[in-house]
C-alpha positions in Angstrom: -18.1 22.8 47.3 -21.3 21.8 45.4 -20.4 21.4 41.5 -23.9 21.6 40.9 -24.5 25.1 42.4 -24.2 28.3 40.5 -23.3 32.2 41.3 -25.6 34.6 39.8 -25.5 38.2 40.5 -29.0 39.7 41.2 -28.6 43.2 40.8 -32.1 44.4 41.9 -30.5 43.7 45.7 -26.8 43.7 44.7 -26.0 40.3 46.1 -24.8 37.5 44.5 -26.6 34.7 45.1 -25.8 30.4 45.0 -28.7 28.5 42.8 -29.0 25.2 41.4 -28.0 23.8 38.0 -31.6 24.6 35.6 -32.9 27.3 38.6 -35.9 29.0 37.2 -35.8 32.6 37.3 -39.4 32.5 38.9 -37.6 29.9 41.5 -35.0 33.0 41.9 -37.3 35.5 42.9 -38.9 33.4 45.4 -35.3 33.6 47.4 -35.5 37.4 47.5 -37.4 39.7 49.5 -41.1 40.2 48.4 -41.0 43.2 45.1 -43.4 46.2 46.1 -45.0 44.9 42.7 -44.5 41.4 40.8 -41.8 41.5 38.9 -42.9 40.0 35.2 -39.5 39.4 33.6 -35.5 39.9 33.8 -32.5 41.0 32.0 -29.9 38.5 32.1 -26.7 39.3 31.3 -28.6 42.3 30.2 -30.9 40.0 27.7 -34.7 40.2 28.3 -35.7 37.1 29.1 -39.0 35.3 30.5 -39.3 34.4 33.9 -39.9 30.7 33.1 -36.0 30.9 32.2 -33.4 28.2 33.4 -30.1 28.9 34.5 -27.3 26.9 33.8 -24.4 29.6 34.0 -23.3 32.2 36.1 -25.1 35.2 35.1 -25.9 39.0 36.1 -30.2 39.0 36.5 -32.0 42.2 36.8 -35.8 42.0 37.6 -38.6 44.4 35.9 -41.7 44.8 37.0 -44.2 47.3 35.3 -42.9 50.5 36.4 -39.9 49.7 33.6 -40.5 50.5 29.9 -40.1 47.6 29.4 -42.4 46.1 32.0 -45.3 47.6 31.1 -44.5 46.7 27.3 -44.6 42.6 28.7 -47.7 43.7 31.0 -49.7 44.8 27.5 -48.4 42.0 25.7 -49.9 39.4 28.4 -52.7 41.3 28.3 -53.2 41.3 24.3 -53.5 37.7 24.6 -55.4 36.9 27.4 -58.0 39.7 25.7 -57.5 37.7 22.4 -58.4 34.1 24.6 -61.4 36.0 25.7 -62.7 36.8 22.2 -61.9 33.9 21.1 -64.1 32.3 23.5 -67.1 34.6 23.4 -66.8 34.9 19.6 -65.9 32.3 17.8 -64.7 32.5 14.0 -64.2 36.1 14.7 -61.0 37.9 14.2 -59.6 39.7 16.4 -57.2 43.0 16.1 -55.4 45.5 17.7 -54.3 48.0 15.2 -53.1 50.7 17.1 -52.9 52.8 20.0 -55.0 55.8 20.5 -55.7 58.6 23.8 -53.5 56.3 26.4 -54.7 53.1 25.6 -55.9 50.6 22.5 -58.3 50.6 19.9 -59.5 47.4 19.6 -61.9 45.7 16.7 -63.7 42.3 16.5 -64.4 41.3 12.5 -67.7 41.3 11.7 -69.1 43.3 14.7 -69.7 47.2 13.3 -70.8 47.9 16.8 -69.7 46.3 20.2 -72.8 46.6 22.7 -72.3 47.6 26.5 -73.4 44.0 27.1 -70.9 42.8 25.2 -68.4 44.7 27.0 -69.8 43.3 29.9 -69.3 39.7 28.6 -65.6 40.1 27.4 -65.0 41.9 31.0 -66.3 38.9 32.9 -64.1 36.2 31.2 -61.3 38.3 31.3 -62.1 38.4 35.2 -62.7 34.2 35.0 -59.0 34.1 33.2 -57.4 36.0 35.3 -58.9 34.3 38.4 -57.9 30.9 36.8 -53.8 31.8 36.5 -53.5 30.5 33.3 -50.0 29.2 32.2 -48.9 30.8 29.0 -46.0 28.7 27.5 -43.3 29.4 25.1 -42.6 27.0 22.4 -40.1 27.1 19.7 -41.4 25.1 16.4 -40.4 24.0 13.0 -42.2 26.4 11.1 -44.0 23.8 9.2 -45.4 23.2 12.4 -46.3 26.5 13.2 -47.9 27.0 9.8 -50.2 23.8 10.0 -51.5 25.7 13.7 -52.2 28.8 12.0 -54.3 27.7 8.8 -55.8 24.9 10.9 -57.1 28.4 13.2 -57.2 30.8 10.3 -54.4 33.3 11.0 -53.7 34.2 7.6 -52.2 37.0 8.6 -49.7 35.4 10.1 -49.3 32.7 7.4 -48.1 35.7 5.6 -46.1 36.8 7.5 -43.7 33.7 8.1 -44.1 33.2 4.1 -42.2 35.8 3.6 -39.4 35.7 6.0 -38.5 32.1 5.2 -37.1 30.9 8.7 -36.5 27.3 9.8 -38.0 27.6 13.8 -40.2 30.2 14.6 -41.5 30.9 18.6 -45.2 30.2 19.2 -46.5 31.3 22.6 -49.9 28.8 23.7 -52.9 29.6 26.4 -55.0 27.2 26.7 -56.3 26.5 23.5 -55.4 29.6 21.1 -51.4 30.3 19.9 -49.6 33.5 18.6 -46.4 35.3 18.1 -45.4 38.3 20.2 -41.3 40.2 19.1 -40.9 40.4 23.3 -41.3 38.5 26.4 -45.2 38.3 27.7 -45.6 36.8 31.9 -46.1 33.9 32.7 -49.2 33.0 33.4 -52.7 35.4 33.2 -53.0 35.6 36.6 -50.0 38.6 36.4 -52.4 41.1 35.4 -54.0 43.1 38.0 -55.7 46.1 36.2 -57.8 46.8 32.9 -60.4 48.2 31.9 -62.9 47.9 28.5 -65.3 50.7 26.9 -67.1 50.9 23.5 -64.9 53.2 21.2 -66.3 53.7 17.8 -66.8 50.4 15.6 -64.8 49.0 18.2 -63.5 49.2 22.2 -60.7 50.6 23.9 -58.4 48.9 26.2 -57.4 50.8 29.4 -53.7 49.7 30.6 -51.9 50.9 33.9 -50.2 53.7 33.8 -46.3 53.1 33.8 -45.6 55.5 37.0 -48.4 54.9 38.8 -49.7 51.3 38.1 -52.5 51.2 40.4 -54.6 53.3 38.3 -55.7 53.0 34.9 -54.3 55.8 32.1 -57.2 58.2 31.5 -59.2 57.9 28.3 -58.6 61.1 26.5 -60.8 61.6 23.2 -58.4 62.0 20.1 -60.7 62.4 17.6 -58.4 63.6 15.6 -55.7 61.5 16.1 -58.0 58.3 15.8 -59.4 59.9 12.1 -55.9 59.8 11.1 -54.9 56.3 12.1 -58.4 55.0 10.3 -58.1 57.1 6.7 -54.4 55.8 6.5 -55.2 52.2 7.2 -58.0 52.1 4.9 -55.4 53.5 2.6 -53.3 50.3 3.1 -56.4 48.4 2.5 -57.0 49.7 -0.7 -52.8 49.3 -1.9 -53.3 45.9 -0.3 -51.0 46.4 2.1 -52.3 45.8 4.9 -49.7 44.0 7.6 -45.7 43.8 6.9 -46.3 40.0 4.9 -48.3 41.4 2.2 -45.4 44.9 2.3 -42.4 41.6 2.0 -44.5 39.9 -0.8 -44.7 43.0 -2.6 -40.9 44.0 -2.0 -39.9 40.2 -3.2 -42.4 40.8 -6.1 -40.1 43.7 -7.3 -42.7 46.4 -6.6 -40.3 48.2 -4.0 -39.6 51.3 -6.7 -44.1 51.2 -7.2 -44.5 51.4 -3.6 -41.5 54.4 -2.9 -43.3 56.3 -5.7 -46.9 55.9 -4.6 -46.4 57.0 -0.7 -44.1 59.7 -1.4 -47.0 61.3 -4.4 -49.3 60.4 -1.2 -46.8 63.1 0.6 -47.0 65.1 -1.8 -50.7 65.6 -2.1 -51.5 66.0 1.7 -48.7 68.5 1.7 -50.7 70.1 -0.6 -54.2 70.1 1.1 -52.3 71.6 4.1 -51.0 74.4 2.0 -54.6 75.0 0.5 -56.1 75.4 4.0 -53.2 77.5 5.2 -54.2 79.9 2.5 -57.6 80.0 2.4 -57.0 80.8 7.0 -54.8 83.8 5.6 -57.5 85.2 3.3 -59.8 84.8 5.5 -59.1 85.7 8.9 -55.5 87.2 8.6 -53.6 84.2 9.5 -49.8 84.8 9.7 -48.5 82.0 12.0 -48.0 78.4 11.2 -47.1 76.4 13.9 -45.7 72.8 13.3 -45.2 70.8 16.7 -44.5 66.8 17.3 -42.3 64.9 19.6 -38.5 63.7 18.4 -37.5 62.2 14.9 -40.9 62.9 12.9 -39.4 64.6 10.5 -40.6 68.0 11.6 -37.8 70.0 9.7 -38.0 68.3 6.3 -42.1 68.7 7.0 -41.5 72.8 7.2 -39.3 73.1 4.5 -41.2 71.1 2.3 -44.4 73.2 3.2 -42.5 76.0 2.7 -42.3 74.9 -1.3 -46.4 74.1 -1.2 -46.5 77.8 0.4 -44.5 78.9 -2.4 -46.9 77.5 -5.1 -50.0 79.4 -3.8 -48.5 82.8 -3.6 -47.5 82.9 0.1 -44.4 83.9 1.0 -43.0 81.2 3.9 -40.4 82.1 6.4 -39.0 79.6 8.5 -38.1 80.0 12.1 -36.8 76.8 14.3 -37.4 76.8 18.1 -33.9 75.1 18.8 -32.8 78.5 18.6 -34.6 80.5 21.4 -33.2 78.4 23.8 -31.0 79.8 26.4 -27.8 79.8 27.0 -26.6 76.4 28.3 -25.2 78.1 31.8 -29.5 79.1 32.0 -30.6 75.4 30.8 -33.2 74.2 33.7 -32.2 70.5 34.6 -34.0 67.6 35.1 -34.5 65.1 38.4 -31.0 63.8 37.2 -29.0 66.8 37.1 -28.5 66.8 33.7 -29.8 69.6 31.4 -33.2 69.9 30.6 -33.8 70.4 26.8 -37.7 69.0 26.5 -39.0 71.6 29.1 -40.5 74.9 27.2 -38.5 76.4 30.4 -35.7 75.7 28.4 -36.6 78.2 25.7 -36.2 82.0 26.0 -40.6 82.5 25.6 -39.8 86.4 26.8 -38.0 87.1 23.8 -39.5 84.8 21.3 -42.8 86.9 21.8 -41.3 90.1 21.7 -40.0 88.4 18.2 -43.1 87.6 17.2 -45.1 90.7 18.3 -42.0 92.8 16.6 -42.6 90.7 13.4 -46.0 91.0 12.8 -45.9 94.5 13.6 -43.8 94.7 10.6 -40.7 95.6 12.3 -37.0 94.3 11.2 -35.6 91.7 13.8 -32.8 90.1 14.3 -33.4 86.1 15.1 -30.9 84.2 16.9 -29.0 80.9 15.8 -28.3 78.5 18.8 -25.1 77.0 18.6 -25.1 73.5 20.0 -21.3 73.3 20.4 -20.9 76.2 22.7 -23.9 75.8 24.1 -24.6 79.8 22.9 -27.1 81.9 21.1 -25.6 83.8 18.4 -27.4 86.1 16.1 -27.9 86.5 12.2 -26.1 89.4 10.6 -29.5 90.1 8.1 -32.6 91.2 10.3 -35.5 89.5 9.2 -38.7 91.8 8.3 -42.2 89.9 7.3 -43.7 91.3 3.8 -47.4 91.4 3.4 -47.5 87.9 1.9 -45.4 86.3 4.7 -46.2 83.4 6.8 -44.2 82.8 9.7 -43.8 79.1 9.7 -41.9 78.2 13.5 -41.3 74.1 13.9 -40.5 73.0 17.1 -41.4 70.0 19.5 -43.5 73.1 21.4 -45.3 74.8 18.9 -48.9 73.5 19.9 -48.5 74.5 24.0 -50.2 77.9 24.5 -47.3 79.1 26.6 -45.2 79.3 23.6 -47.5 81.7 22.2 -49.4 83.5 24.5 -49.0 86.8 23.7 -50.2 86.0 19.9 -54.3 86.0 19.0 -55.1 82.6 18.2 -56.9 83.7 14.8 -53.5 84.7 13.7 -52.2 80.9 13.7 -52.4 78.0 12.2 -51.7 74.7 14.0 -50.3 71.1 12.4 -49.4 68.5 14.2 -46.7 66.0 12.8 -46.1 62.5 14.1 -44.9 58.8 12.5 -48.6 57.1 13.2 -47.7 53.7 11.6 -50.3 51.8 10.4 -49.7 49.2 8.4 -49.5 46.2 11.2 -47.2 43.6 12.1 -50.1 41.0 11.9 -53.6 41.0 13.8 -52.1 41.2 17.2 -48.7 42.9 16.4 -49.4 46.5 16.1 -45.8 48.4 15.1 -45.3 51.4 17.9 -45.0 54.8 16.5 -42.5 55.0 19.3 -40.2 52.2 17.9 -40.5 53.3 14.3 -39.0 57.1 15.7 -36.8 55.4 17.8 -34.8 53.7 14.7 -35.2 56.7 12.8 -33.2 58.6 15.6 -30.9 55.8 16.2 -29.3 56.7 12.2 -29.6 60.1 12.2 -27.7 60.6 15.7 -25.1 58.3 14.2 -24.9 60.0 11.1 -25.0 63.8 12.2 -24.3 63.8 16.1 -21.9 61.3 15.8 -23.9 59.7 18.4 -23.7 55.3 18.7 -26.9 53.5 19.3 -25.7 52.9 23.4 -26.1 57.1 23.3 -29.0 57.4 21.8 -31.1 54.6 23.4 -29.8 55.4 26.4 -31.6 59.0 26.6 -34.8 57.4 24.7 -36.5 57.3 27.6 -36.1 60.8 28.8 -37.2 62.0 25.8 -40.7 60.1 25.9 -41.0 61.4 29.5 -40.1 65.0 28.2 -42.9 64.1 25.4 -45.7 62.9 27.4 -45.3 65.7 29.6 -44.5 68.9 27.5 -45.9 67.4 23.8 -48.4 64.5 23.7 -51.5 66.9 26.0 -51.3 69.5 23.1 -51.5 67.4 20.1 -55.3 67.7 20.1 -55.1 71.7 19.4 -53.8 70.8 16.2 -56.0 72.0 12.9 -54.0 69.6 11.3 -52.1 66.4 11.7 -49.6 64.9 9.0 -48.7 61.4 9.3 -45.0 61.7 8.5 -44.6 57.6 7.7 -43.6 56.1 5.0 -45.2 52.3 4.3 -41.8 51.3 2.5 -39.2 53.1 5.0 -38.5 50.3 8.1 -37.1 47.8 5.3 -34.9 51.2 4.5 -33.9 52.1 7.6 -33.4 48.0 8.1 -30.1 48.2 6.5 -28.9 51.7 8.2 -29.9 50.4 11.7 -28.8 47.1 11.9 -25.7 47.5 12.0 -25.3 50.0 14.8 -27.5 48.1 16.8 -25.3 45.1 16.6 -22.7 47.3 18.1 -24.2 47.5 21.2 -22.2 45.7 23.7 -23.9 43.0 26.3 -21.9 44.7 29.1 -24.5 47.7 28.9 -28.0 47.9 30.0 -29.2 49.1 26.5 -28.4 45.5 25.0 -31.7 44.4 25.8 -33.5 46.7 23.6 -30.8 46.7 21.2 -31.6 42.8 20.3 -35.3 43.8 20.7 -35.2 46.2 17.8 -33.0 44.0 15.7 -35.5 41.1 16.2 -38.3 43.4 15.2 -36.6 44.3 12.2 -35.7 40.5 11.2 -39.5 40.6 9.8 -39.2 43.1 7.1 -37.6 42.1 3.5 -35.0 45.0 2.8 -35.0 47.8 0.4 -32.2 49.9 -1.0 -32.7 53.5 -0.8 -31.4 54.5 -4.3 -34.6 55.5 -5.8 -36.1 57.5 -2.6 -36.0 61.3 -4.2 -34.2 63.4 -2.4 -36.8 65.7 -0.7 -38.1 62.9 0.8 -38.9 62.9 4.6 -37.1 59.8 5.1 -33.6 61.5 3.8 -33.4 63.8 6.7 -32.5 60.5 8.8 -30.5 58.2 6.1 -28.8 61.4 4.4 -28.9 62.4 0.5 -31.5 65.1 1.5 -31.4 68.5 -1.1 -32.4 70.7 2.0 -30.2 72.1 4.0 -30.6 71.6 8.1 
């Protein structure tokens, strides 16, 4: 027996392979049959690793490509870093930012350029294509923080200096691409040559970065104009700038300076002001065009339920009588619920709702009739019926909350002039640094892990396992209709991730390395490690965040 050989299990082909001590994952790929698409990274014992990772003991390996949820993230980070290099070469001294996602891609800005011309785009594309052809290696380096700080100072990356100063640690991990360095809280591909598809287009004051479709990587995601969402992102980013908190480093500094209490008060007051503005708009619509139906939609863990309850209070202030209905109560009985591709009950599809009964109830209510409203029992999977029927009066506004609120099929029998449509989601606008935005899906996932554990008895493994199905449903049934909204509400709170950290970390640490969800749990833990923790003591009982961490004065 050769003592230098190590046996590893390759989950992709369910085979055991003998490799030399110190063999890299890239070398292992060369031992396998050629994959349909290039592998970008791998899970080693369910922990994400880059392909330069070397094997020194028996492990289980699962390679991933761009069609995997983490694989597309690896591709996007590699694309961001390559684009940063292209901007660095063509616009030396200019800061490059990717502040947020939009239109199934990413909005990018170059500091000091209020307009990106077609010629600028052509030059950037040409430089990007050249970098991809050159197949430049991307090296991962672990340095003393003092060394990293010197490098950042030399390059003028004060955003990254602020972050590492606010979360002191002895070592940090950097990535090097030719003459630039960067920090990413996730894996990257080994080189620029792994990029095969992208596009750049002028967009507002910057440009739009289009990325491949995860489910069809040979095609780019379609660029869909999302003016309302873009305006909301822009408004909140400007608000963060005025508050002096454009990134997590500055947020941490404010927390360390003892200003967490003020941050909570200001963020909650901002929400209250926005809710009041929406209530005023509903009042005007009610008087102007006899609007009677408020439809609230948004993806999972956006805080729709608390939003609806708080909006109800604001509506009473302006003299209306809000009547709240949850779409969940119109679920079909469980045995009638459609099933997804895996054979599981599909509660994400609009066809899981009894649309016929729902529309009949709306028509009868608006005709002044008394209606018995159902209440869905999630334990038995069956509908029950309220003992007291519901009836609207002259001041009543029906407020309907649920993920399908903006889908035209939901209220196809109700005239449009009766409707006021609201889209609620977590539009996280504070950035890690110039190159690392905080994905809104991460924010919502962390909220959901905490809430599922507290209210449904689900551990983090169960929530993480379900999340890909939730996201698939959102992409199919929710996101296509978000621009139908009359107004959008950003339910994120500037201080919430520092608060959620203490609630979610113990749950994530319990995820064992024996399950595939271990890698995602570790990624989230690494992400949260960038935040200074904040106690929940001063969060008001009506806060939207209370829906997730508990202590709300609302009944759910």
